[in-house]
N, C-alpha and C positions, 0 to 999 in steps of 0.2 A: 873910499870901501863903505864906509857907512850911509852914504849918499845911496850908492848900490844895492844896499842890499833895502833900502828904506824902499826903493825903487819897486823890488824884486815883490816887497810883500801888499805895498798896493796894486800893483798890478795882479794878484793872484784875489784881493781881496774884491778886487773890480770884476774878474771873473765869475767866484763866486756867487757875488751877486745875480750877477747876468744869468747862469742856471738857477738858481732859485726866481727868479722872476719869470723864466723859463718852463720851470716845474709848475708852480702858482698859477700861470696862465693857459695850462693843457688840463688842470684842473679843473678852471673856473668853464671853461668851454664843453666838459661831460656835462655843468649839472644847468645847464644854461640852454635855452633852445635858439636854432642855429639864426633865427632873426634879430638878435642882438649881438652876433659876433663879427667882427670884420673875416673878410673870406680869406683872409692869409694869416698866418701867425708873423709879428713882428721877431726883426732879428735877424739874424742869416743863416734858419735855417731853411726859407723859402717856404712855399704856402705847403697847408696842414694838408694831410690825406684825410681821404674821406672818410664818416666815422658816422654813431647815429645816430639821432636828431632830441632823443627826447631819454628821459632815464630809465623810464621801462626796455622800451630799445636799448638802453647799452646795458641793462643788467642782465635782458632777457638775450643778449648775443656772450654774455662769458657762459651760457648753458650749454648741454647738446642740444639735438631736436626730440622729440617720444617719437619713439618706434611705432609708425603706424603699424592695425589690423594686419593681416593678408586678406587681401580683396578673392571674393571666385571668381570667376573665368562665367560673366552671362551669357544663357547661350541663345543663339540664335537661328530663327528658321521656326518650324509648327509645331514639330512636333510629331513622334507616331502617332501619338492616339488622336490629334486633334485633329492631324492629318486624314485617321479616317474617318471621325466624325463628320470631316467635310466632303468626304466622298461620297459613303452616305448619304447625307444629306442632300446632296446633289445628284445623285447619280441613280438612288431607288427613284426619286420622282419620274428623271427623263427616260430611265428603262421602264416606267410602266407605262407612261404614254407612248414611249413604238413598240410595245405588244398592244395596246389595244389600238392604232392604226393596223396596224399589221394582219391582229384579228379580223378588222371591219373590210380590210382591203381581200383577208381570204375568205368574205362571207360573201364579199358584194364579188367578187371574180367566179366565185362558187355558181353561186347565183344568172350568172351570165356563161358562163360555161354550160349552164344544162343544152343539153342536146334533144332538137328535138323528135319526138317518135318516127318512127318509119312506119310502123304497121298503127290499121286501120284503130283499132283496141287502144293503143296508148295514145292515138293521138283524139281519139273522143274521149278518153278521159282527162285530159289533159284541158279541150277544150270549156270540157265540164266544172271543170275548178275555176277556169275564170271566168266563168259565167255566175259561177253562186259565188266569187267572190267582191260582191258587190259594184261591181263595174258601171260605169258610167255610159249608157245607150245611147247609141244616134242610128234613126233612119235615112236611108241616104236613098234616092230614088232622081230618075230621070222625069222632067219636066217639059215636053216639046223639045229635047234634044240637050236641054240644062243636070246636070246635076244638081241639087235639094237635098237637103238634108233635115229634120228635123227634131229633137230629144224626143223619147220615148222613155216610160216606163214599165218594161213587159212584165208577165209571170216568168216566174221561172220554166223552163221546159218540161214540157208532159212526153212521154214514154210511147205514152197510150190513148187511146180515144176515151171520150169519155162523154155519154146520154144520159141526161137527164131526163127528170120523170113531169113531163106538164101540168098543169094544176094542180089543185092545191092536194098536198099530201094527210096534211093531221089536218081534220076537220076543225074551225076553227079557229087558226096557227096559220101565218102565212110561210110559206116557205123557209129556210135558213141552211143558215153551213148546215147544222147538225144533220136536217131531214136527207139532203145531199149527201151526205157521208154515207147515210143507214139507206137509202133508192140509188142511188147515184148504178150505173152501168158501164164497165172499163172493159173494155175490147179486152180479148187474151193477146192479140198480135201486142208484141210493143217496139220499141225500138228508139234506139237517145237521140233525142234530141227531134223529137216525132214535130209536135209542137208547138208556138209559142204565141199565148196571145194577147195582146196589146192595144192600147186605145188612143183612137186621134179623134179630134173635130172634125166637123164634116165644114167646117170657116175655115180648116186648113189647108195650104197648098197640098196635102197632100188625099183630101178628100174629092176634087175633080178628079183627081191621079187613075185613082180609084176602078172610076167611070172605065178607063178605056186599058194599059199596060198594066198590070197588077204584080209586078217584077217589083219587087222589092231587096233590102239587105237590110240587118243589122249588124252594128259592130260594138262588140264587144271591150272596153279598154280598165282595166283593171291597174291604178298604180302597185299594190301588193305585185304585181305578175310583171314581169320582162315580154312577156305573148300581147295578143289581143288575137280575139274571135272575129270572123265575120259568116253569118249565115243568112245564106242566100236562096229566096223562094218566089212562092206568089201566094199574099197576101189574099185572105178572104175574106168577105165580110160578113159578120155571126147576126143573124135578125131574131134568133131566139131569146123570146122577154127572158128566161128563167138563167139561158147560159150566159144574157147580160147581166142581171141579177148576181150570177152569182160568181163570175168574172172583177165584177164590181171593186176598184180597190179604193179606198178615202180618201189616200194623198191627190187620187187622181182628180177630186173634187176642189181644188185649188184652181184648172184651168177649164172644168165639165162641169155644166150643169148637176147631171145626177142621170143613175141606171136609166131611166124612162125619159131623156131626153130626147128630143132628137138630133140633137147638136153632138150628140156624144155615139160613134162608132166602135166596135168591140171590132179588132180585127185578127185573124189566126192567121199566124205565118206558116204555111208546110217547105222547111228549106229541103234545099236542092245539093245541095251544094253547103259545105263548113271545111271555110278557110280558116287554120292556125297560121301563125306570122308572130314572129319574133318582130319587138319596135325598131328595132333599130336595123332591120333587115333581115332576109332568108327564107328559105324556104314558105311556103304554108303548106 
């Protein structure tokens, strides 16, 4: 009996020492790093559960996590104001460009849709408008059946004939534009596009032509108009010295010697037919 009681006490003491060693071993695990600890607890309890690896993490695991402040939802998309600004910055220039293009197209269309005047007065008025728009003028004629052309710089058409006084008007002063204004006589008969004076060189292809057939045409073309005008008639050589002086133009000096040179030919066209035609075709 005494031996049995002694063995029970010894067994209880051994069990107490095992439990004390297990508690001590667990405390050492919390205070040491994972690298210095064996993977499993010794004894009969098997592998140890996963725990925090450091003192700070071990202590923090015992406290609740702090509450995070509520976050507002981020708005996605442009937004009303930004969208309106985007539309204004892009739509306004495009709209202005479209309006300018339409305006130019309407003006061009209106210019092309101008109808040819059917009455004589309207046709002559439109022809004078083209002639006075500083156009390029070409003299057209035929030489032995072949068409030829020479660029000329004519005077503006005149409505009535003018006769200049021959000889010196004012003693001691040569006749000039002022004396012509006060002494020249004009015919009372007026007709639109009655006469046209222009210059030519006797040495040009137009010089020999005037000795035979003198039918020529002056074609007026202007970039400012959709029409061109052709005056067809007979060219007459003017020999009067006063007329040659009066009608001489300074710009003719670039190709002609001067008003008193024999090379200079002063021509007067008497139109017999006036043709008004659209540049792209149409009736005249």
